[in-house]
N, CA, C and O atoms as a DFTB+ gen file, in Angstrom:
560 C
 N C O
     1  1     110.655     145.222      64.044
     2  2     109.873     144.067      63.659
     3  2     109.205     143.494      64.903
     4  3     109.837     143.335      65.948
     5  1     107.934     143.191      64.773
     6  2     107.199     142.615      65.896
     7  2     107.502     141.138      66.052
     8  3     108.074     140.520      65.155
     9  1     107.122     140.571      67.182
    10  2     107.346     139.140      67.417
    11  2     106.428     138.291      66.533
    12  3     105.399     138.765      66.052
    13  1     106.813     137.039      66.332
    14  2     106.001     136.095      65.572
    15  2     104.897     135.557      66.468
    16  3     105.076     135.429      67.679
    17  1     103.771     135.247      65.875
    18  2     102.708     134.567      66.608
    19  2     102.099     133.527      65.692
    20  3     102.193     133.629      64.469
    21  1     101.471     132.524      66.290
    22  2     100.841     131.449      65.525
    23  2      99.513     131.938      64.971
    24  3      98.664     132.426      65.716
    25  1      99.338     131.806      63.673
    26  2      98.070     132.144      63.029
    27  2      97.278     130.875      62.823
    28  3      97.078     130.100      63.759
    29  1      96.830     130.661      61.610
    30  2      96.194     129.408      61.222
    31  2      97.185     128.273      61.467
    32  3      98.392     128.514      61.461
    33  1      96.716     127.049      61.682
    34  2      97.618     125.909      61.883
    35  2      98.629     125.853      60.739
    36  3      98.255     125.800      59.568
    37  1      99.912     125.865      61.094
    38  2     100.971     125.831      60.086
    39  2     101.450     127.196      59.637
    40  3     102.287     127.295      58.740
    41  1     100.928     128.254      60.253
    42  2     101.279     129.620      59.843
    43  2     101.808     130.418      61.025
    44  3     101.310     130.307      62.146
    45  1     102.838     131.234      60.749
    46  2     103.310     132.222      61.720
    47  2     103.168     133.604      61.080
    48  3     103.374     133.766      59.877
    49  1     102.814     134.594      61.899
    50  2     102.579     135.956      61.415
    51  2     103.387     136.935      62.262
    52  3     103.493     136.777      63.478
    53  1     103.953     137.945      61.611
    54  2     104.646     139.022      62.326
    55  2     104.261     140.364      61.707
    56  3     104.149     140.486      60.488
    57  1     104.063     141.356      62.551
    58  2     103.800     142.719      62.084
    59  2     105.151     143.325      61.711
    60  3     106.036     143.448      62.558
    61  1     105.308     143.704      60.438
    62  2     106.555     144.296      59.959
    63  2     106.537     145.820      60.078
    64  3     107.569     146.438      60.337
    65  1     105.360     146.422      59.888
    66  2     105.212     147.869      60.051
    67  2     103.837     148.105      60.647
    68  3     102.824     147.775      60.031
    69  1     103.798     148.672      61.839
    70  2     102.547     148.897      62.544
    71  2     101.815     150.120      61.992
    72  3     102.433     151.070      61.511
    73  1     100.489     150.073      62.073
    74  2      99.684     151.224      61.648
    75  2      99.974     152.456      62.497
    76  3      99.725     153.578      62.057
    77  1     100.496     152.266      63.705
    78  2     100.851     153.432      64.522
    79  2     102.020     154.197      63.902
    80  3     102.200     155.382      64.182
    81  1     102.823     153.522      63.055
    82  2     103.941     154.189      62.379
    83  2     103.530     154.856      61.075
    84  3     104.330     155.566      60.466
    85  1     102.278     154.635      60.635
    86  2     101.805     155.216      59.371
    87  2     100.570     156.089      59.581
    88  3      99.831     156.363      58.635
    89  1     100.348     156.524      60.819
    90  2      99.150     157.302      61.171
    91  2      97.873     156.591      60.750
    92  3      96.894     157.234      60.371
    93  1      97.884     155.246      60.819
    94  2      96.702     154.454      60.508
    95  2      96.465     154.199      59.031
    96  3      95.502     153.520      58.677
    97  1      97.322     154.728      58.153
    98  2      97.101     154.594      56.709
    99  2      97.216     153.149      56.238
   100  3      96.413     152.700      55.420
   101  1      98.206     152.417      56.743
   102  2      98.395     151.031      56.349
   103  2      99.259     150.323      57.381
   104  3      99.886     150.950      58.234
   105  1      99.275     148.993      57.278
   106  2     100.147     148.153      58.098
   107  2     100.699     147.071      57.184
   108  3     100.070     146.713      56.188
   109  1     101.873     146.550      57.520
   110  2     102.473     145.471      56.745
   111  2     102.711     144.287      57.670
   112  3     103.308     144.421      58.738
   113  1     102.230     143.123      57.239
   114  2     102.319     141.890      58.009
   115  2     102.996     140.853      57.125
   116  3     102.761     140.820      55.917
   117  1     103.835     140.003      57.717
   118  2     104.427     138.897      56.987
   119  2     103.827     137.599      57.495
   120  3     103.683     137.399      58.701
   121  1     103.478     136.715      56.564
   122  2     102.953     135.388      56.879
   123  2     103.920     134.353      56.322
   124  3     104.314     134.421      55.157
   125  1     104.299     133.395      57.161
   126  2     105.123     132.259      56.749
   127  2     104.254     131.026      56.934
   128  3     103.795     130.744      58.041
   129  1     104.024     130.280      55.837
   130  2     103.064     129.186      55.872
   131  2     103.669     127.878      55.376
   132  3     104.351     127.843      54.353
   133  1     103.407     126.805      56.117
   134  2     103.850     125.469      55.729
   135  2     103.098     125.023      54.477
   136  3     102.021     125.544      54.187
   137  1     103.652     124.063      53.730
   138  2     102.922     123.525      52.581
   139  2     101.534     123.040      52.999
   140  3     101.382     122.373      54.023
   141  1     100.519     123.383      52.193
   142  2      99.150     122.970      52.480
   143  2      98.399     123.863      53.438
   144  3      97.187     123.710      53.589
   145  1      99.070     124.782      54.085
   146  2      98.434     125.674      55.061
   147  2      97.391     126.555      54.371
   148  3      97.620     127.072      53.277
   149  1      96.245     126.715      55.031
   150  2      95.179     127.537      54.483
   151  2      94.282     128.042      55.612
   152  3      93.807     127.242      56.418
   153  1      94.038     129.358      55.687
   154  2      93.094     129.862      56.693
   155  2      91.658     129.582      56.262
   156  3      91.405     129.327      55.085
   157  1      90.717     129.627      57.201
   158  2      89.309     129.478      56.810
   159  2      88.873     130.660      55.939
   160  3      89.466     131.738      55.993
   161  1      87.851     130.445      55.157
   162  2      87.271     131.523      54.353
   163  2      86.849     132.633      55.309
   164  3      86.239     132.361      56.344
   165  1      87.169     133.885      54.972
   166  2      86.826     135.003      55.849
   167  2      86.722     136.282      55.032
   168  3      87.012     136.291      53.836
   169  1      86.308     137.349      55.679
   170  2      86.291     138.657      55.030
   171  2      86.648     139.733      56.040
   172  3      86.467     139.575      57.247
   173  1      87.163     140.833      55.504
   174  2      87.521     142.010      56.308
   175  2      86.553     143.129      55.933
   176  3      86.485     143.530      54.771
   177  1      85.813     143.628      56.903
   178  2      84.870     144.723      56.645
   179  2      85.570     146.081      56.543
   180  3      85.052     147.006      55.918
   181  1      86.754     146.196      57.165
   182  2      87.368     147.514      57.306
   183  2      88.570     147.782      56.423
   184  3      88.970     148.937      56.276
   185  1      89.165     146.741      55.824
   186  2      90.392     147.009      55.068
   187  2      90.505     146.133      53.831
   188  3      89.943     145.040      53.756
   189  1      91.262     146.659      52.853
   190  2      91.706     145.876      51.716
   191  2      92.976     145.162      52.124
   192  3      93.716     145.635      52.986
   193  1      93.230     144.005      51.493
   194  2      94.486     143.295      51.695
   195  2      95.198     143.221      50.345
   196  3      94.588     142.911      49.322
   197  1      96.477     143.506      50.362
   198  2      97.306     143.402      49.167
   199  2      98.363     142.342      49.473
   200  3      99.213     142.543      50.340
   201  1      98.312     141.216      48.764
   202  2      99.255     140.121      48.972
   203  2     100.399     140.232      47.971
   204  3     100.167     140.484      46.789
   205  1     101.624     140.046      48.435
   206  2     102.789     139.910      47.566
   207  2     103.439     138.578      47.928
   208  3     103.843     138.374      49.073
   209  1     103.540     137.670      46.955
   210  2     104.097     136.343      47.201
   211  2     105.625     136.437      47.152
   212  3     106.207     136.745      46.112
   213  1     106.267     136.163      48.306
   214  2     107.728     136.236      48.408
   215  2     108.390     134.874      48.237
   216  3     109.542     134.802      47.811
   217  1     107.680     133.790      48.561
   218  2     108.215     132.429      48.409
   219  2     107.059     131.462      48.273
   220  3     106.002     131.670      48.868
   221  1     107.245     130.407      47.497
   222  2     106.203     129.406      47.304
   223  2     105.213     129.827      46.235
   224  3     105.395     130.839      45.558
   225  1     104.167     129.036      46.096
   226  2     103.057     129.341      45.193
   227  2     101.774     129.208      45.994
   228  3     101.579     128.228      46.712
   229  1     100.909     130.191      45.869
   230  2      99.651     130.209      46.603
   231  2      98.486     130.064      45.633
   232  3      98.523     130.580      44.516
   233  1      97.461     129.362      46.069
   234  2      96.181     129.337      45.367
   235  2      95.300     130.295      46.155
   236  3      95.115     130.127      47.361
   237  1      94.765     131.284      45.486
   238  2      93.996     132.333      46.153
   239  2      92.563     132.301      45.630
   240  3      92.326     132.248      44.423
   241  1      91.621     132.335      46.556
   242  2      90.206     132.367      46.226
   243  2      89.642     133.691      46.726
   244  3      89.715     134.000      47.915
   245  1      89.078     134.469      45.805
   246  2      88.413     135.735      46.146
   247  2      87.003     135.643      45.581
   248  3      86.810     135.574      44.367
   249  1      86.020     135.643      46.478
   250  2      84.626     135.404      46.089
   251  2      84.579     134.074      45.335
   252  3      84.865     133.037      45.934
   253  1      84.231     134.061      44.051
   254  2      84.139     132.808      43.303
   255  2      85.270     132.649      42.293
   256  3      85.199     131.780      41.423
   257  1      86.302     133.466      42.394
   258  2      87.425     133.392      41.460
   259  2      88.627     132.763      42.147
   260  3      89.045     133.207      43.216
   261  1      89.187     131.714      41.518
   262  2      90.356     131.041      42.077
   263  2      91.491     131.114      41.063
   264  3      91.286     130.915      39.866
   265  1      92.696     131.404      41.563
   266  2      93.852     131.461      40.671
   267  2      95.116     131.167      41.459
   268  3      95.149     131.287      42.683
   269  1      96.157     130.778      40.729
   270  2      97.444     130.485      41.347
   271  2      98.339     131.706      41.258
   272  3      98.340     132.421      40.257
   273  1      99.110     131.937      42.328
   274  2      99.979     133.105      42.416
   275  2     101.395     132.648      42.778
   276  3     101.671     132.363      43.943
   277  1     102.303     132.575      41.780
   278  2     103.685     132.191      42.064
   279  2     104.479     133.358      42.649
   280  3     103.969     134.472      42.769
   281  1     105.727     133.087      43.008
   282  2     106.621     134.118      43.554
   283  2     106.578     135.361      42.661
   284  3     106.616     135.259      41.435
   285  1     106.497     136.525      43.289
   286  2     106.469     137.787      42.567
   287  2     105.074     138.283      42.245
   288  3     104.906     139.430      41.829
   289  1     104.061     137.430      42.431
   290  2     102.679     137.840      42.161
   291  2     102.201     138.825      43.216
   292  3     102.622     138.786      44.372
   293  1     101.315     139.704      42.787
   294  2     100.687     140.665      43.685
   295  2      99.183     140.597      43.445
   296  3      98.729     140.662      42.303
   297  1      98.420     140.468      44.513
   298  2      96.974     140.292      44.413
   299  2      96.295     141.210      45.426
   300  3      96.741     141.311      46.569
   301  1      95.225     141.875      45.013
   302  2      94.457     142.719      45.929
   303  2      93.126     142.052      46.242
   304  3      92.406     141.616      45.343
   305  1      92.812     141.979      47.529
   306  2      91.524     141.475      47.991
   307  2      90.704     142.694      48.424
   308  3      91.024     143.317      49.436
   309  1      89.656     143.043      47.676
   310  2      88.858     144.210      48.042
   311  2      88.180     144.048      49.404
   312  3      87.824     142.939      49.803
   313  1      88.011     145.139      50.093
   314  2      87.292     145.160      51.369
   315  2      85.938     144.480      51.195
   316  3      85.237     144.712      50.210
   317  1      85.579     143.636      52.166
   318  2      84.285     142.977      52.153
   319  2      84.204     141.738      51.277
   320  3      83.131     141.146      51.163
   321  1      85.312     141.324      50.651
   322  2      85.295     140.146      49.775
   323  2      85.639     138.882      50.547
   324  3      86.602     138.855      51.314
   325  1      84.836     137.820      50.338
   326  2      85.152     136.521      50.924
   327  2      86.436     136.028      50.270
   328  3      86.582     136.095      49.049
   329  1      87.378     135.528      51.092
   330  2      88.630     135.058      50.515
   331  2      89.342     134.059      51.418
   332  3      89.072     133.952      52.614
   333  1      90.251     133.342      50.798
   334  2      91.148     132.442      51.501
   335  2      92.331     132.196      50.576
   336  3      92.331     132.621      49.421
   337  1      93.319     131.518      51.090
   338  2      94.481     131.131      50.283
   339  2      95.026     129.812      50.795
   340  3      94.726     129.401      51.916
   341  1      95.821     129.155      49.980
   342  2      96.504     127.923      50.378
   343  2      97.894     127.939      49.755
   344  3      98.064     128.264      48.580
   345  1      98.888     127.579      50.571
   346  2     100.243     127.382      50.049
   347  2     100.224     126.035      49.329
   348  3     100.178     124.993      49.981
   349  1     100.261     126.040      47.980
   350  2     100.175     124.801      47.208
   351  2     101.559     124.281      46.809
   352  3     101.653     123.274      46.108
   353  1     102.619     124.938      47.236
   354  2     103.961     124.456      46.914
   355  2     104.434     123.450      47.959
   356  3     103.809     123.281      49.006
   357  1     105.534     122.796      47.661
   358  2     106.121     121.815      48.578
   359  2     107.138     122.450      49.506
   360  3     107.885     121.749      50.189
   361  1     107.171     123.762      49.535
   362  2     108.115     124.489      50.379
   363  2     107.351     125.488      51.250
   364  3     106.175     125.765      51.018
   365  1     108.033     126.009      52.235
   366  2     107.435     127.050      53.072
   367  2     107.148     128.268      52.198
   368  3     107.999     128.708      51.425
   369  1     105.948     128.800      52.330
   370  2     105.560     129.987      51.580
   371  2     105.679     131.231      52.443
   372  3     105.589     131.167      53.669
   373  1     105.882     132.366      51.781
   374  2     105.938     133.652      52.491
   375  2     105.093     134.661      51.735
   376  3     105.239     134.839      50.526
   377  1     104.213     135.312      52.465
   378  2     103.383     136.385      51.924
   379  2     103.683     137.674      52.669
   380  3     103.804     137.678      53.894
   381  1     103.800     138.756      51.936
   382  2     103.811     140.077      52.538
   383  2     102.398     140.607      52.333
   384  3     101.895     140.614      51.210
   385  1     101.755     141.050      53.408
   386  2     100.367     141.501      53.346
   387  2     100.315     142.966      53.772
   388  3     100.684     143.315      54.893
   389  1      99.852     143.809      52.864
   390  2      99.709     145.233      53.149
   391  2      98.218     145.485      53.347
   392  3      97.412     145.217      52.455
   393  1      97.858     145.998      54.515
   394  2      96.463     146.233      54.866
   395  2      96.189     147.726      54.880
   396  3      96.888     148.486      55.551
   397  1      95.156     148.153      54.127
   398  2      94.791     149.565      54.093
   399  2      93.304     149.726      54.379
   400  3      92.497     149.063      53.729
   401  1      92.905     150.578      55.323
   402  2      93.775     151.212      56.321
   403  2      94.375     150.167      57.253
   404  3      94.112     148.971      57.129
   405  1      95.186     150.650      58.189
   406  2      96.069     149.739      58.889
   407  2      95.713     149.245      60.268
   408  3      96.613     148.764      60.957
   409  1      94.506     149.318      60.726
   410  2      94.220     148.929      62.114
   411  2      94.277     147.431      62.371
   412  3      94.313     147.021      63.531
   413  1      94.287     146.587      61.319
   414  2      94.243     145.142      61.534
   415  2      95.451     144.618      62.302
   416  3      95.355     143.586      62.966
   417  1      96.578     145.307      62.223
   418  2      97.749     144.850      62.991
   419  2      97.456     144.876      64.492
   420  3      98.023     144.083      65.243
   421  1      96.581     145.774      64.936
   422  2      96.192     145.787      66.354
   423  2      95.394     144.536      66.700
   424  3      95.517     144.010      67.806
   425  1      94.573     144.052      65.758
   426  2      93.838     142.800      65.951
   427  2      94.823     141.653      66.140
   428  3      94.660     140.843      67.052
   429  1      95.835     141.578      65.295
   430  2      96.847     140.517      65.388
   431  2      97.526     140.555      66.753
   432  3      97.707     139.519      67.393
   433  1      97.898     141.744      67.191
   434  2      98.585     141.870      68.477
   435  2      97.658     141.500      69.640
   436  3      98.107     140.890      70.610
   437  1      96.377     141.859      69.556
   438  2      95.421     141.514      70.611
   439  2      95.209     140.009      70.666
   440  3      95.191     139.422      71.748
   441  1      95.048     139.382      69.503
   442  2      94.870     137.925      69.451
   443  2      96.099     137.223      70.020
   444  3      95.972     136.255      70.770
   445  1      97.274     137.703      69.670
   446  2      98.526     137.079      70.138
   447  2      98.592     137.055      71.657
   448  3      99.129     136.112      72.239
   449  1      98.053     138.080      72.302
   450  2      98.140     138.210      73.758
   451  2      96.906     137.678      74.483
   452  3      96.745     137.923      75.679
   453  1      96.031     136.953      73.779
   454  2      94.765     136.484      74.364
   455  2      94.637     134.969      74.241
   456  3      95.321     134.352      73.424
   457  1      93.758     134.365      75.053
   458  2      93.516     132.917      74.925
   459  2      92.981     132.558      73.540
   460  3      92.232     133.329      72.940
   461  1      93.369     131.382      73.037
   462  2      92.995     130.949      71.688
   463  2      91.483     130.891      71.490
   464  3      90.995     131.150      70.390
   465  1      90.737     130.554      72.543
   466  2      89.287     130.426      72.384
   467  2      88.584     131.773      72.205
   468  3      87.377     131.807      71.966
   469  1      89.321     132.882      72.316
   470  2      88.744     134.214      72.112
   471  2      89.054     134.782      70.731
   472  3      88.649     135.901      70.417
   473  1      89.774     134.014      69.898
   474  2      90.236     134.525      68.615
   475  2      89.104     135.048      67.728
   476  3      89.199     136.165      67.218
   477  1      88.040     134.273      67.532
   478  2      86.954     134.698      66.643
   479  2      86.245     135.931      67.172
   480  3      85.888     136.823      66.403
   481  1      86.039     135.987      68.488
   482  2      85.385     137.148      69.107
   483  2      86.230     138.410      68.922
   484  3      85.702     139.473      68.596
   485  1      87.534     138.289      69.132
   486  2      88.436     139.438      68.962
   487  2      88.454     139.870      67.504
   488  3      88.358     141.062      67.214
   489  1      88.576     138.918      66.582
   490  2      88.597     139.247      65.155
   491  2      87.318     139.986      64.754
   492  3      87.369     140.947      63.987
   493  1      86.175     139.536      65.271
   494  2      84.901     140.188      64.951
   495  2      84.888     141.644      65.402
   496  3      84.322     142.501      64.724
   497  1      85.517     141.931      66.560
   498  2      85.596     143.316      67.041
   499  2      86.377     144.198      66.074
   500  3      86.174     145.411      66.031
   501  1      87.274     143.586      65.297
   502  2      88.076     144.327      64.320
   503  2      87.509     144.202      62.907
   504  3      88.194     144.533      61.939
   505  1      86.267     143.729      62.775
   506  2      85.599     143.695      61.480
   507  2      85.937     142.496      60.616
   508  3      85.711     142.527      59.406
   509  1      86.483     141.426      61.218
   510  2      86.815     140.224      60.456
   511  2      85.813     139.138      60.801
   512  3      85.606     138.820      61.972
   513  1      85.191     138.569      59.772
   514  2      84.230     137.496      59.967
   515  2      84.776     136.219      59.356
   516  3      85.104     136.183      58.170
   517  1      84.875     135.171      60.162
   518  2      85.224     133.854      59.655
   519  2      83.960     133.249      59.078
   520  3      82.899     133.294      59.700
   521  1      84.078     132.679      57.882
   522  2      82.912     132.143      57.194
   523  2      82.920     130.622      57.171
   524  3      82.224     130.000      56.369
   525  1      83.706     130.036      58.048
   526  2      83.759     128.584      58.125
   527  2      85.000     128.152      58.862
   528  3      85.986     128.886      58.918
   529  1      84.955     126.964      59.427
   530  2      86.099     126.467      60.183
   531  2      87.097     125.746      59.303
   532  3      88.219     125.468      59.725
   533  1      86.695     125.443      58.084
   534  2      87.562     124.697      57.191
   535  2      87.964     125.565      56.015
   536  3      87.320     126.565      55.699
   537  1      89.026     125.161      55.392
   538  2      89.494     125.837      54.198
   539  2      88.487     125.657      53.069
   540  3      87.729     124.688      53.054
   541  1      88.482     126.575      52.142
   542  2      87.613     126.494      50.970
   543  2      88.248     125.633      49.873
   544  3      87.681     125.510      48.788
   545  1      89.410     125.040      50.138
   546  2      90.168     124.311      49.123
   547  2      90.294     122.837      49.450
   548  3      90.259     122.439      50.614
   549  1      90.440     122.042      48.420
   550  2      90.915     120.671      48.617
   551  2      92.432     120.734      48.470
   552  3      92.963     121.733      47.986
   553  1      93.116     119.709      48.870
   554  2      94.589     119.721      48.818
   555  2      95.115     119.644      47.396
   556  3      96.269     120.004      47.162
   557  1      94.323     119.192      46.440
   558  2      94.849     119.014      45.088
   559  2      94.203     119.969      44.114
   560  3      94.530     119.955      42.927
C-alpha cells in the first residue's frame, strides 16, 4: 500500500495497487473524504474511472447527470467525461477508484512529491483537465 497524500481539501488518497503491478492495465486508488468534500469539475483524457462506494453516500455528477450513490454503489465515469463528486453524508466517505488504463497513479505520486502550486500543470501532463476551481455542487 502506498502512502497517503492530501488531495482536494478534506480528502486523502492512497495508491492501493500501482499500474506497474498490472503492466499498465489498471490502478486502484482509495479516497477518504470528509463530509462535504468535493473536487473541482474535471475530466480524464486517458482513462475511465470506476468508483465503488465503501462508506458514506456520494452525489456524483457526470456531464449533466447527477445521482446519489450509497454504500455498495458502483459507477463508471467514461474517459473524457466532465465529472465531480461530493460526500453528502455526515460521516467520512471512502471510495475505491479503479482507473483503466492505469497510468494515473503515477500522476498521484508525482503530485504528492511536488509543490502544491504545480498540481494543475502536473495533472495536465497526465491528461487531466480541471474545469473550475470550485465544486459543481451546492452543499444541499
